[in-house]
C-alpha positions in Angstrom: -62.6 82.4 -6.9 -62.6 78.3 -8.5 -65.8 77.3 -10.0 -66.6 73.6 -10.8 -67.8 73.1 -14.8 -69.5 69.7 -15.5 -67.0 69.2 -18.2 -64.3 67.4 -15.7 -60.8 67.9 -17.9 -61.5 71.5 -16.4 -61.9 70.5 -13.5 -58.8 68.7 -14.1 -56.0 71.7 -12.2 -58.4 71.9 -9.4 -58.5 67.8 -8.9 -54.6 68.1 -8.8 -54.2 70.8 -6.5 -57.2 69.5 -3.5 -54.7 66.0 -3.8 -51.5 68.1 -3.4 -53.2 69.9 -0.3 -54.5 67.0 0.9 -51.1 64.7 0.9 -48.7 67.4 2.6 -51.2 68.1 4.7 -51.1 64.3 6.0 -47.3 64.0 6.0 -46.7 67.0 7.9 -49.3 65.5 10.6 -48.2 62.0 10.8 -44.7 63.4 11.7 -46.2 65.4 14.0 -46.8 62.2 16.2 -44.0 60.3 15.1 -42.3 63.3 16.8 -44.6 63.2 20.3 -44.6 59.3 20.7 -40.4 59.7 20.6 -38.1 59.8 23.0 -37.1 63.4 23.6 -33.3 62.4 22.7 -30.2 63.8 24.7 -27.4 65.7 22.8 -24.3 65.5 23.0 -22.3 69.2 23.9 -19.9 69.9 21.6 -16.9 70.7 21.1 -17.7 74.3 21.2 -19.9 74.4 24.4 -17.3 72.0 26.7 -15.1 74.0 29.6 -11.5 73.3 29.3 -11.0 73.5 32.4 -6.8 75.8 32.8 -4.8 76.0 35.3 -5.4 77.7 38.8 -4.7 80.8 39.6 -2.7 81.6 42.3 -3.0 84.4 44.9 -0.2 87.1 42.5 -2.5 86.2 40.0 -0.3 83.9 38.5 -1.1 80.3 36.8 -0.8 77.6 39.5 0.2 74.4 37.8 0.5 71.1 40.1 4.2 70.6 39.8 4.4 73.9 42.0 3.1 71.9 44.5 6.4 69.2 44.5 8.9 71.1 46.5 12.2 72.2 45.0 14.5 69.6 46.5 13.1 66.3 45.0 12.5 67.7 42.0 16.1 68.2 41.9 16.1 64.8 42.7 13.9 63.5 39.4 16.0 65.4 37.5 19.2 64.0 38.3 17.7 60.8 38.2 16.5 61.0 34.8 20.0 61.9 33.9 19.0 64.8 31.8 21.5 66.9 33.4 24.6 64.4 32.0 22.5 63.9 28.7 22.8 68.0 28.2 26.2 68.4 29.7 27.1 65.6 26.4 25.1 67.6 24.6 26.9 70.6 24.8 30.2 69.5 24.3 29.1 68.5 20.2 26.1 70.2 19.6 27.8 74.5 20.2 24.6 77.4 19.6 21.8 74.9 20.6 23.1 73.3 23.5 23.5 76.6 25.1 20.1 77.5 24.1 18.9 74.4 25.2 20.4 74.7 29.0 19.4 78.8 29.0 15.8 77.3 28.9 17.4 74.9 32.0 18.2 77.3 34.3 22.0 75.1 35.1 22.8 78.1 37.2 20.0 77.7 39.6 19.7 74.0 39.0 23.4 73.0 40.2 22.1 76.2 43.2 19.4 73.6 44.5 21.8 70.8 44.3 24.5 71.8 46.4 21.8 72.9 48.7 20.5 69.0 48.8 23.6 67.4 48.9 24.6 69.5 51.7 20.7 68.9 53.5 21.5 65.0 52.6 25.2 64.5 53.2 26.1 61.5 55.1 28.2 61.4 58.0 31.6 60.5 57.9 32.9 56.5 58.4 34.6 57.3 61.8 30.9 59.1 63.2 29.1 56.8 62.2 30.8 53.9 64.2 30.6 56.0 66.9 27.5 56.5 67.4 27.0 52.7 66.5 29.7 52.2 69.5 27.8 53.7 72.2 24.8 51.8 71.6 26.4 49.1 70.9 28.9 49.5 74.3 25.5 50.3 76.4 23.9 46.8 75.3 26.8 44.7 76.7 26.5 47.0 80.0 23.2 44.8 80.3 24.1 41.8 79.3 27.1 42.4 81.9 24.5 42.7 84.7 22.0 40.3 83.1 25.0 36.8 83.7 26.1 38.7 87.4 22.9 38.5 88.7 21.5 34.9 87.0 25.4 33.9 89.7 23.6 36.3 91.6 27.1 38.0 91.6 26.5 42.1 93.2 27.8 44.7 90.5 28.1 47.9 90.6 27.5 50.4 88.3 30.5 51.2 87.6 31.9 47.9 87.2 29.4 47.6 84.6 31.0 51.2 83.0 34.9 50.0 83.5 32.9 46.5 81.9 31.9 48.6 79.2 35.3 51.0 78.7 37.3 48.1 77.8 34.8 46.7 75.4 34.2 49.5 73.0 37.7 49.8 71.1 37.0 46.6 70.2 33.6 47.5 69.0 34.8 50.6 68.0 37.0 48.8 65.7 34.5 46.1 64.2 31.7 48.6 63.7 34.4 50.7 61.7 35.5 47.8 59.4 32.0 46.4 58.7 30.2 50.5 58.1 33.5 51.0 55.7 33.1 47.5 53.6 29.9 46.9 53.6 29.0 47.4 50.0 31.9 44.4 49.6 29.9 40.4 48.6 33.2 39.2 50.1 32.5 41.6 53.6 29.2 40.4 53.3 29.9 37.1 52.9 32.0 37.2 56.1 29.7 39.7 57.9 27.3 35.6 56.7 29.2 33.0 58.4 30.6 35.1 61.7 27.0 36.0 62.5 26.4 32.4 62.3 29.8 31.5 63.9 28.7 34.2 67.8 25.1 32.8 67.0 26.4 28.7 67.2 28.5 29.9 69.5 26.3 31.4 72.2 23.9 28.3 72.1 26.7 26.2 72.6 27.2 28.0 75.8 24.4 28.3 76.7 23.7 24.1 76.7 26.7 23.4 77.7 29.4 25.6 79.0 27.2 27.2 81.8 30.0 27.8 84.5 30.5 31.8 85.3 34.0 31.8 83.6 32.5 30.5 80.9 29.4 32.5 81.0 31.4 35.7 81.2 32.2 35.4 76.4 28.6 34.9 76.3 27.5 39.1 77.0 30.3 40.4 74.1 29.5 37.5 71.3 25.2 38.3 72.5 26.0 42.0 71.0 28.0 40.9 68.4 25.8 39.1 66.4 22.9 40.9 67.4 25.5 43.6 65.4 25.7 41.0 61.9 21.7 40.5 62.1 21.0 44.0 61.8 23.9 45.4 58.8 23.2 41.9 57.4 20.1 42.2 54.8 17.0 40.4 55.3 17.1 36.7 53.2 21.6 36.5 55.2 19.8 37.3 58.6 16.7 34.8 57.0 19.9 32.1 56.7 21.4 33.4 59.9 18.4 32.4 62.3 18.5 29.0 60.3 21.1 27.6 60.7 21.4 28.6 64.6 17.8 27.1 64.8 19.2 24.3 63.4 22.1 23.6 65.4 20.2 24.0 68.6 18.0 21.8 67.3 20.7 18.7 66.9 22.6 20.3 69.0 26.1 18.9 67.0 28.2 19.2 70.3 26.2 16.4 72.7 27.3 14.1 74.3 25.2 10.7 75.0 26.1 9.6 79.0 
């Protein structure tokens, strides 16, 4: 037990120890007050606490990735459009063993099998068959307009007559459809198609305005049928140009005769 003496010099160590104890208690109480007054801090989760999402497991217990949901045909289409097969086939000629290793990793045999399956499923229809299909539809349109013209002039027409006229027009329709389908990607053919569509449309307008007689109106079904087909096979911009030209021809009517 510490005793206090009358000599101040003897009491110095005791006084210093009391001062230290008082200062320490003051700091501790101040720290507790500041902690109680400050708002709670939200700790950011550390990297170790983050749960990284892995692939889902399929029915067979193996990892199931998003790419597994894409059909094989679509995968093959993407690979073909990227040109990666051509690059690896070219590199295989110059790199030897390295290229063969890459081919093994890509499993080119499986890709070739998928490519054959894709080609069989997306095989293009031959031109002659495509033209034949269009001919059936256009011949039906031609027969419909033949019946409408006869009805306009109160001429009795039977289904036998309609089918006979359709059969007569079918070879010419097939010839036109076959040529335009076979060479439709050529620029010259596209230009000729636009010019022919404008000519058919303008001539049809001219017949309606200035030649309403039955003998001349017989030409209308063929003109309308070919005009509709040419507009159908053209792109949007040539079709808009054709409609604008025919509409301008109808407004101006350059063959109008003033009486």
